[in-house]
N, C-alpha and C positions, 0 to 999 in steps of 0.2 A: 719571740719567733725563732724557731730552730734554723740554724744555717744549713744550707745545702752545700755540697762539695763535689769536686772532681779531683783526681790525682794523676800521678805520672802514668798510671795504667791507661788513662783516657787520652794520652798523647798531648799533655800540656807541658810547655817549657817556658823558661823565663830568663831574661837578662835584667839585672837590677840597675845598670847604667854606671855602677861604681867600678866594676872590673869586667873582664871579658869571659868570666866563668858562666857557663850555661847551667842553670839550675833546673831541677825537676820537682817543682813545688806541688803542694796540695792547695787548691784554691777553694775557699769558702766564701759565701756571699749572702747578703740579705738586702733589704731595701736601702740600707745606708751606704753600701759599697762592697768592695772586693777585698778579701784578706788572703795573703799568700804566706805559706809556711814551708820551709825546706830545711834540709839537714843543718845548714850553717847559719840560718837566719830566718827572718820573717819581715813582713811589711804590711801596711794597711792601717786603717781602711783607705782604699783608693776610691774616691767618689766616681760614680758611674759617668757623670758628665765630663770628667777629665780624661776618660779614655778616648783615644783618637784612632779610628779605623785606618789601617795602612795597607798598602798593596803587598801581598805575599805570594807564595806559590799557589798554583791552581788548587782549589779545594781546601785551602788553609786559611784560617782566620788569624789575623795579626793586628795587634794593637800597640800604640805607643801611649805615653802618659804626658799630658801637658806640663811643661816646666821641668821635665826630667829627660834630658837628652840621653839617648842610648837605652832607655827603658823599653823593654819589649815583652809582650806576652803573646805566645803563639799556641794554636790548637791544631794538632795534626788530624784529629778526628772531630766530627761535629759535637759540640758541647750540648748539655741538656737544654731542652726548650725553655725552662725557667731561667736559666742563665742568659740565653740569647735574648729573652724578653727585656732584661735589664740593660742590655748593651746599647750604646748609641748607634743609631742607624747609619749605614754607610751613605756618604754623599751621593745623591742621584744626579743633580744638576750642578752642584757646587754649594758650599756651605751657606752662603748668603741666600741663594735661591731656595734651598731646602728649608731655611729658617722662616722666610716670609711667604713662601709658596710660589709655585710656578706662574700662576696668572697674575698675582700682584707684582712679581718681578718683571713679567712681560709688560705690564702697564707702566711700571716705573721706567723700564728701558725705553719705551715709546715716548714717554714724556721727556726723558733726558735727551733722546735723539732729536726730538722736535725743538728742544731748547737750543741744542748745539747748532742745528740747521738755521734757526732764527738768528742766532748770534752771528754765524758766518754771513748770512744774507744782509744783516744790518751793519756789519763791520765797516764796509766802504762808506756808508752814510755817516758813521762816527769819525772816520779817518779824514774824509775829504775837507771838512772845515779847517783842519790843522795844516793842510798843505800850504806852504808859503805862497803868497800872491806873486812874489818875484820869480819863484820857480815856475809857477803856472804861466806867467807871461813869457818867460824864456822858451818854454816848451812850445807854446803857441806860435811864437816868432819863428822857431826852427821848423815847425810844420809848414807854415806859410812859405818860408824860403825854399822848402823842398818841392814846391809846386813848379819851380823853374820858369818863372816869367809868364805864367798863364793867367795872372790877374789882369783884368782889362777894364779900362774906363776912358771916357772922354770928359771934358769939362761939364758938358750937359748931363751925362749919365751920373757923374759924381754928385752934382747938385741935386738931381732927382732922387738918388739913393739916400743922400743925407736928409733930404726933406722927409722921405718916407720913414726913415729910422727915427727921426726926432718925434714924429707923430706917435710912434709906438713904444718908445723906450721907457717911459714912465720913471725916469730917474736912474735907470740901469746904466752902469758904466760900460760903454761899448768902446773897445780900443780900435776896432776895425769892422766895418761891414763892406764887403767887396764882392765883385762878380768874378768868377773864374771860368776860363775857357776850357772846360772839361766835359767830355761827351757823356754826361750822366744827368738824369732827371733827379737832382738832389740838391739839398742845402745842408750844410754841416756846421755845427758849433764846435770850435776848437778851444783849447784851454786859453785862459787869459782874455776872455771877452771878445773873441774874434768869431765872426760869422761869415762864411763863404756861401754865396748863392751861385750854383752852377748855371751857366748860360742856357743849357737845355731845359732847365726847370722854368726859367723865365719864358722861353719859347712856348712851353706848354700852357702857360697861363693866358687866359683870354682877356684879362683886365688887371690893372694894378690892385684892385680890391682883392682878387684871388691871391696875388702874391703877398699882400699885406698880412693876411692871416697866417701864412707859413712863416714869414719873417717874424711876426709877433710871437709865434710859438717858439722859434729859435731864441728869441730874446728872453723868453721865459726860462729856457735852459741856462742861459748866461746868468740870469738873476739868481737862480738856485744852485749854481755851480754843479749842475748835473753831469757835465762832461767829465770832470775830475772823478766824480763818484763812479760813473760808468766805466771809465778806463781802469780804475783801481779794481773794480769788481771783475772785469773781463780779462785784464792783462796782468793783474797783480801789482802790488805796491812797488816792489823792487824794479820791475820792468818799466813802470811809469816814471819813477824817480830817476832812473838812469837814461830816460829817453833823450834828453837834450844832448847827451854825449854819445848816445848809442844809435840804434836803428830808428831814426826819425821817420824814414819812409814806412817802416813797419807799423809805427804808431799811427801815422796818418791813415794807412789802410785800416788799422784797427778802429780809428775814430769814425771812419766812413761805414764800416761794417757793424759797429756796435749798436745795440738796442738799449733803450732806456727802460727802467722799471715802469710798471703800470702806474705807480704812484707819481713818478716823475712826469710821465706823459700827461696824466690828468691835471697835475699842477700847471704844466706848461700850457695846456688847453685853457685852463681857467684864466691864466695870465693873458693869453691871446684874446679871449673873448672880452675881458675887461679892457684891454688896451684898445681893441677895435671900438668898443662902446665909448670910451673917453675921447678917442680921435674922431668920433662920429662917422665911422666907416662901417658899412653894412657887413655883417658876418655871413650872410647868405652866400655870396660868391665863394667864400672859403669852404663852406660845406659842399658846394658844387665842385670845387677844385679837388677836394678830398675824394669825392666820388670818381672824378676823372682819373686821378692818380692811382686809386685802388684798382681800377680796371686795366692799368698798364698803359704807359705812355709810349712804349717802344717794343719792338719784337725781339731785340737781341737779348741773349741770356745775361750778358754783363750789365746791361741797362736795368733789367729787372732785379738782379741781385743787389745792385748798388743804388736802387731807386730810393727816393725819400720814404716811400711806403714800406720798404723792407726794414728800415730802422725805426719807422714811426707807424706801425700798423694801425689802420683806422677801422673802427667798428661802426656799425650803424648807430650805436648810441653816441659815439663821438661826433659823427656828422650831424645827428639830430640836436646835440647840445649847441652847436653853432647856429643851426637853422632856427631853433626855437628861441635863441637869445635875441633875435631881431625884433624890433618894435614895429608892430603892424601899422602901416600908414605913415610911418616916419620917413621924411625925405633926407636920406643920408647924403653926404657929399662924397664925391669920387676922390680916392686917395691921391691921384696924380692927374695933372692935366694931360690931354692927348700928346702934346709935344714932349712932355717929360717921360711919359710911358714909352714913346717911340725911342727916345734917347736911351732908355734902359735896355730895351730889346735889341738895340743896335750897338751896344757898348763894345762887344768883342769884335764885331764886324768892322766898326769904324776906328778902333784903336790900332794905329799902325805899328805899335811896338809889341803887341801881345804875341806870344808864341802860338802859331796857328795849327801846328801838327797835332796829331792825336797819339803821340808816342808815349805819353805818361801812362804808366801801367799801374792799375790797381789790382791787387790779388785778393781773391775771396775763396 
């Protein structure tokens, strides 16, 4: 095959990368590559795929050569179409995208992005089991201490709450289950196996069986260490690990405002249903209590924002799961005797040492 060619008269110029002399070569080509010949030398063949399109002046074609720094071939005028047909096409989206195609690259990018998101979402679940129990206990102790004397109990309420907890724990290590005089319809699981039930939540419950389902749900979060996972996810590992020496009040607010993952909520529900079954306590009152809480127990904005339902959103399916787990015709026993239930409901009112004011501020 006869080679075609262009010369200096066509506006071609060349630097060989050896010295700074600009050459005016004649360029010949065939399917194998490009050959350059000028007064003081020649080079080639240069394989077409080794030519790299570079940015040049407007209207100018400029190429480098892979592996040859400083090598340049420029065209001041448009070269013949046959020459252009051999040239590597300029990158449109980027070399990799041009190589595999835009749609394939888009699909690959979507898959990679989904994998990264999944990794970030699952990372707290992987980290939480490695958080030392001693650290978790210390942080929970600090959070409880930050409540400033608002834990309340009487001997009778303590005995009743211990009885209820024992029925539902299923071997879960609970360091503390207590009532707090805080004006919110809420219960919260803190790090280190601590559960606080706010007095206003107990006031909203019509029976100990309603409270039992909520308490069992919180015990489920303790069992699965969901609080540590959620704190890491929402506040970050560095913030959580520095909590015992840092802004404990902020972490306590974070614990109240945080929401668990759907998987964690479902697992806690399953634990609660199973605990109620083994304790022979009817799950129907819990389903009824969920419905009451989801409609709002109070009119104040703070109460709604910090309510148990804000951090544990209940769907119709969740209510139905509790209701349908009941055995028809079975005579369940009541979780607490009337006197025990009364002692629980009056714990904060009858405790002479509990802080009564409502000055503790939760920020959302």
